[in-house]
FIBA-728234 format. One record per residue (C-alpha): x, y, z; residue in one letter. Coordinates in steps of 0.1 Angstrom, whole numbers, plus 2048, in hexadecimal, padded with zeros to 3 digits. Last residue first. Example, Ala and Ser with C-alpha at 12.3 -4.5 7.8 and 13.67 -1.06 7.14 Angstrom:
residues 2
8897F5847S 87B7D384EA 
//
This chain:
residues 135
707821842F 726822832V 74280A83FP 765817846P 77C815828T 7A080E830F 7B8812814I 7DB800815I 7EF8117FAD 80C7FD7EEV 82B80E7DFR 8468157C7R 8348337B5N 84484C7CCS 8688407C2L 85E84379DR 8518657A2G 86E8707B6I 88686579AY 87187777FT 85F867760E 84C852773N 83586E77CD 82086679EF 7FD8557A0Y 808839788P 7EA82777AN 7FC80A769H 820800774L 8137E3788G 7EE7EC791N 7E97CD7A9N 7C87D47B9R 7BF7C07D7T 79F7BE7ECL 7A47B1812V 7897A2824K 790781814E 7B478381ER 7A9782844P 7B879D85DI 7C678B878Q 7E57A287CK 7FB78886CE 7E2788850A 7EA7AD84DL 80E7A7848Q 80878C82FQ 7F07A281AL 80B7BD81AV 8267A480DA 80D7967F3E 8037B97E7S 82B7C27E2R 82F79D7CFM 8117A77B9Q 81E7C97AFS 83E7B87A8L 82F79E792W 81E7BA77FQ 83E7CD77EN 84F7B076CY 8337A9754E 8327CF74BV 8577D0745G 8717E175AG 87180376BI 84F813766N 84C81978DD 8378017A0T 8148017B1H 7FF7EC7C8S 7DB7F57D5S 7D27E17F4I 7AF7E67FDT 79F7E081FI 77B7E3827Q 7767F084AY 7627E3867N 77D7CA875E 7937E787CL 77B7F3897Y 79480F8A5P 7B5811890L 7D28148A8S 7DC7F08A5D 7DB7F187FL 7F1811883F 80C80189AH 80B7E1886N 8137F4866I 82E808877A 83F7E9885G 83E7D7864R 84D7F5853Q 8697F586DT 86F7D1867D 8727D7844T 8577CC829I 8697BD80CY 8597C27E8Y 8787CF7D6S 87F7D67B2G 8867FB7BDG 8828017E0G 8608007EFF 84781A7FEY 82980E814I 80C828812S 7EF82C82BR 7CE83881FI 7B183E836I 78D842826E 776859838H 752855846E 742874855Q 72687D83BG 72E86881DS 75285D80EL 768878818P 78C872811L 7A487382DW 7C6870821L 7E086D83EW 7FB85F82AL 81384983DW 83684982EL 844827832I 86781D829G 88181A80CP 89F826815L 8AF83C7FAF 8D583F7FAK 8E3860801K 8FE86D7E9M 
//
């Protein structure tokens, strides 16, 4: 049986806001109980941030999620630790923390079905949401 290796799956979601503006969402996936960002993930994050034009103009939101394994308090802590790991990565790219809105969902608001193995894997993530200014 293959062991699941956490990594980054960049979701190219373009959500219309108004006119030509779009939200860009990137998701970082973690192993169960982990908040560690690997060197490969760091490289992918840095590459994406370097390729995004006018990065300073975007509102950035971090939305952290967990699966439903463990209690509410544990998953809230894990969600906060995942957010902190991503905030640290953004800070290394000179993105000020005060520019980033953080939502730690813990096991609440799962996007995928936590009753399935794949759903739990998919919920172990942090979404980085880039919203361009709307004029």
